[in-house]
N, C-alpha and C positions, 0 to 999 in steps of 0.2 A: 533316857534322860528323864530328870524328874524336878519338879520344885516343890516347896511347901504342901501344896494344895493339888497339883496336877503331875499326871505321869505321861508322858510319851511312849507308846508301844505299839507293835505289829497288832493288826484286827485279829480276832478270834471269832470263831462261828458263835460264841456264848454272848457276843456282843449285836446279835442279830435283833433283839428287842429293843435295844438303847437308838440303834440306826433307825429302825422302825418307827421309832416315836418321832423322830425328826424329819426322816426322809419321807413319810407318808403326808407331810403337810404340804398342802398345792401351792404353799408362797415359797417354799424352799427348793425344791427339785428345779422346776422350770428355770429359775434364776440362776441356778448352777449347770444348766443345760441338759438336764435328764428329767424325765417324767416322777411324777409323785410314785413312791413305793405302794402297792396294793395289798400287800401282805408280808408279815414277818420272814415267811419263807422266800419271800421275793428277796427281803434284804439280807438274808443269809446266802442266798446264791450271788448275789453282788459282793457280798466279802469273800466268799469264795474264788469268785472270777476276775473281779477287779481291785479287791483290797489286800488280797493276798498276794504281795511282792514286796521287795526289798525297799522300795521308796513310797509307799503309803502306810502312813500312821495314825491311830487312834490316839487320841487327846481324852484322858478319861479323870475324872475327879477322884482322887484319892479317897475322900469321905465315904464316896457311895459306890465306886468302881464302876460307874455309868459312862460309857464313851460318849461325849458331846461335840467332838468335833473331829475333821480329819484333817490331816496334811500331807500333802503330795507333793513330792520333791521331783521336778522335772533335771532329769541330767542333761538333756541337750541343750536347754538355754540357761541352766544353772538358777534358776528361779523357782521359789518355794512359794505357794498359796496355801491359805487357808480357807477352807470352805465349810459354812455350817451343814451341819447334816440333819 
């Protein structure tokens, strides 16, 4: 799915630096229920273990290719939420 400015796609390991940029901020993770990431490798591991599935999507700026958000769809309660990464 895409618009003129953004693209919705599955997370890729190459998104680790973009994720780390946001997830390392101590004001971001704790509000979403997880600790701030401490390294790019930790962010890469989060992509591998938690984001690599059929219900978690990267929201990517087409202009830069940078993942700026993620959307996780919960099939159990049919609710979608957007979390700043």
